[in-house]
C-alpha positions, 0 to 999 in steps of 0.5 A: 579494449575489451573492458571498455567494449563491456563498458560500453555494453552494460551502458546501452543495456541499462540505458535501454531498461531505464527507457522501457520502463519509463515507456510502461510507465507512460503507459500506466498514467494513460492507464489512470487518465481513462478512469478518470475519463469513463463513469463505466464501473466495470470498466474502471475496475479492468483498467485498474486491473490492467495497472496492477499488472503493469506495475509488477511488471516494471518492478519484475524488469526493474529488479530494483528493490528501491525503484519507486514509480517516479512519474507516478504520481496517483500512487503512494510510495512508502519505504520502511525505516528499515528499508525491507518493506516498499508499498505502493497503494492508491484507490479508484473512486466508481462513479457513486465515490466509492472506493476500491483499493489496490496494492502491491508490497515488496520484500527486500529479505524475502526477495517477494511480491505481494498482491492486494485488491478490494472489491466492496468497500468496508470498514474493518472489523477490530477483531480477527486476521486478515488476508490479502484474499479478503483485505478491506482496502486501505491507503497506507501512509506510513509504516514502523518494524517493531516486535510482536511476540519475539517476531519481526513485524510491521506497525501500519497506519491507513486511510479509509476514505468516505464509504457512506458520504459522511464519515471516514476511516484511519487504521492502525495494524500489524503486517506480517510477512512470510515469503508467500503472503501477507497477515493482517492484524494481532491481538496486540491493543488495548485502548481506553474504550475497550478496557483490557480486552486486546484488539487486532487492529484500532479504527477511528471514525470521524466526519468525512470534512475533518482531519485527523492525526494519527502517527508514530512517534519513533522516539518515544514508541507511541502512537499519537492521535487527536481526541475525536 
């Protein structure tokens, strides 16, 4: 009898948590809808910050690394092949079409959540390291674990939508995680157009009406991209 009562209590608790998460996700969807309806850029940024905070609260309440906001369609959700990094990225378009980017990262082993947000849109430099505080902003669509100088890091691929109305960019970068921070960039890329000089990241620029393929071939361990 005690075992039956215990099982029932666990079921009731789990059901309550699921309903609470669904309710908070509906609130987040409503915040996204409010962003689309307003032309006030200050209001858009305020709502976007609320979305980020709500998502953090949902992740903390869920206490489940594999939880991926099933009802949110405005958010990109990517799980690394080694199941150590879960990343969520989205953007908000200001009244003049300028994008602002937001991102959350979860690290499975460290049990950490990292926050990144970007104010003024910018195209990243190909040299130098970047932290969460000076993140350039991108919608990351792929991630792969790699070794760099005997350290486990992650190769990430991102899209930066048009900031000048004419072109957009794709970026290849490297992410290194500690328990408290993310560091982007590593002097590891050598490209045909830079000779022997190593870049911390690679940035491609192309017409906003064009499409560009930029992917990682896991079997061959190579990066493939269109000739622009």
